[in-house]
N, C-alpha and C positions, 0 to 999 in steps of 0.2 A: 791119573787124570787121562782123559781121552785125548785132549789137545795139548801140544807143547806150546811154549811161549812163541816159538817161531810160527806155528800154525795160527795162533791168535793174531799175530801181527800180519800174517798173510791175509786173514779175513779183513782186517782194517784197511790194508793197502789195496788188495785185489778184489775184495767183495765176496769171497766164497772160501770154503774149506771142504775138502773131500774126506769122508770117514769110511774107510774100508772095513768090512765086517761089522757094520753098525747094527745089523740084526742077522739072525741065522739064515743060511741058505734054505733050510727046511721050511722056515716061515715064508720065504719068498716063493717056494714051490707051491705051498698051500694057497697063498694069495693068488698066484697065477691061475690055479685051477678055478677059483671063484671068478676071476676076471674073464677067463675063456667062456664060462657059462653066461656071464652077463653080455658078452659080445654077440652071442648066438652063432658064433663061427665054430668050425670043427678044426681042432689043432692038427689033425692028421689029413686034412683035405684042403690044400691051398686054393682050390677052386671056390671055396666059400669065403675067401678073403677078398671080397669084391670092392672094398673101400680103402682109401689110404689111411684113414683114421676113424676110429670109433671112440666116442667119449662116454665114459661111465661116470655118473655124477657123484653119488655118495654111497659109501658102504660102511656098515657098522659091525660086520662079523668080527669075532674076537681076534682073529689072526692079524687084522690090520692094527688093532691096538697093541698087539704083541710086537709088531714091527716098530712102532713109534715110541715104545716105552721100555727101552733097554737102558741099562745103567750107562753104557757108553754114550748114548744120546743125552741122557739126563746130565751127565758130567759136561758134555759139550754145550748144552743149553745154558747151564750155570755159568760156564766160562765166557760165553759170548754175549749173553743178554742180562746176566745177573741172577744170582741165586734167589729163588722165591718170586721172581718177577714174571714168570711164564706159567701157562696152564698146560697140563698134559693133553696130548692129542688122543682122544678116545674113539674117534671115528675119522675116516679119511674122505676127502673130496677130490675131485678133479683127477680122473685117470684117463689120459689120452693114450689109447692103445694104437700103436702105429704098425702098419703092415707094409711089406714090400709091394710097391704099386707104382705104375708109370705116371699116374696123375699127381699133380700138385695137391697137397692136402688142404690148401686154402687158409691155413692158420699159422703160417710160418713167418709172420712179420716180427720185427724187433719191437719189444715192449717192456713195460714194467707192470706187474700185477697190481690192480687196484685193491683197496682194502676196506672201504666203507661206502655206504650208499649216499646219494644226495639227500637233501632235506626231506624230500618226499620219496619214501622207499620204493624201489623198483627192482624187478627181477631181470631187467635189462642190464647185464653186467658191464656193457660198454659205457654206461652212464655212471658207474661207480667211480670213486675218486681215490686219490692218494695225496697226502700232504707231507710237508717237510719233516714232520715228527712220525711219519708212518703210523698214523692212527690205526689201532686195532690189528696191526700185524708187526711181529718182531722179525721173523725170518721167512723166506721162501725156502721150502725143503723139497728136494728131489729124491724120492725113494725109488731105487732101481729094483724091480721085481724079476728082471731077466738080465742075463749077461748082455752088455751093451758095448759094442765096438764102434769104431768111427763110421762104419757104413750102415749102422743100425738106427739111424735117426736120433743120435744123441742130442740133447739140448745144447744149443750154442750159447756161450757166455762171453760177453764183452768185458774183458779184464779191466777193473778199475773204473768202469762206467758209473758206478754208484755215486762217485764224487761229483760228476757233472750233473747228475739228476738232482742231488741236493741243491745245487746252485740254481737249477731250473725251477725248483719248487718253492724256494724261500720267498720270492716276491709275491707268491699267491697265498701266503699265510695259512691259516687254519682250514680255509675252504679247499685249498689245493686245486688240482686239475683232474678232469676225468681221463680215463685211460686212452681215449682217442686223441685228445688234445696233447697229452704228454707224449704219446707215440710220435706225433708229428714233430714235436720239439726235440725228441731224443736223437735226431739226425746229428746233433753235435757230438754224439758218442761214436760216430762211425769209424773214426781212426783208431779206436782202441783195439789192441790185439784180441783175437778170438781163440777160445779154447772149447773143448767138447766135454760134456758130462758123461764120460765113459766109465765103465767099471763092471765088476762082477755083481751078480744078484746079491743083494744085501748091502750094497754101497749106498750111502746117503750123502748128498751135497747140501750143506747148510749155506744158504746164500743171503747176502744183504738184501733187505726188502726193495732196495732201489737198483739192484743189479739188472742191467738191460740184457735180455735174453730172447731166444727165438727157437722155435721148432725147425725142422727141416724134413725133406723127403727121405723116405727109407730106401736105401740102395743095397741092403743086405738080403738075407734069405729067411731069417727067423723073426717073427713079430716081436716088437719091443713093448714091454709092460712097465709102467711107472705110475707114481702118484706125485702130485705137487701141491700138498696142503701148506697152509701157513702156520707158523707158530703164533698162537694167540696170547696176548699179554694178560697177566694177572694185574700188572701195573703198567700203565702207559709209559712210553719213552719220555724221559725228562732230560731236558737240555740245560737246565739250571738247577744244580743240586748244592745246597748249602754245605754239605759235608764233602763235596767233590768226589763222591763215590760213583763215578761214571763207568758204565759197562763198556767193553770194546765197541759194541754197536753204537752207543751214545757218543763215544769219543770219535768214532769215524765221521759221524754227522757234524759234530762240533768243529772238527778239523777242516772239513770241506767248506763250512760256512765262514771260516776265519779269513 
């Protein structure tokens, strides 16, 4: 098994688990070549790195499916959200490529990712919503396609903040909150300790969908490449099961609600 019982309990308590060597470095190298092309920047000419962040939307080249569909990750998905309850990730979305740059990237606020649109579909993702059952999203996944140290703009994670977010969302029922409203309320998590999603290329962080996280400025020398797709449910999160067969993800939400 990819995850030990200790790591599973870490996910329940702290809201994330780190998997080293989740996919091969050679896969990360091939993915990074594609991402360089998509940015339009020259990897050998820092003069072309004129913006602090360039966002690449969706990529479906086979190398990205290879990164997301390893046995190590499959075992971890089964362990955290329940066997047969998730769908394979066959394409990737949301690649923030961060460059060494003196300017603030403008997207470094603390937040939780939204997972479903309002009643009237919109491409304005600031209007998308999240509810206490994390409709349509099981995990936030951070795929590192480049070596990422503490100066290389690693994602900041508020340890244990997912529990507070559960309690913020429960009063809003199935409708939930949009990402801006929830971001305003997540100030209640500001006293949680912070850690950084660092690691070698090929590392993946599997995060609770309610874990409060944030980007930051790049203070290193080499651009950082990552993806942050969600793990999509085959079966939505259930907080009342007659057989009591709750996944660690479901258990974490139930415990926060108690």
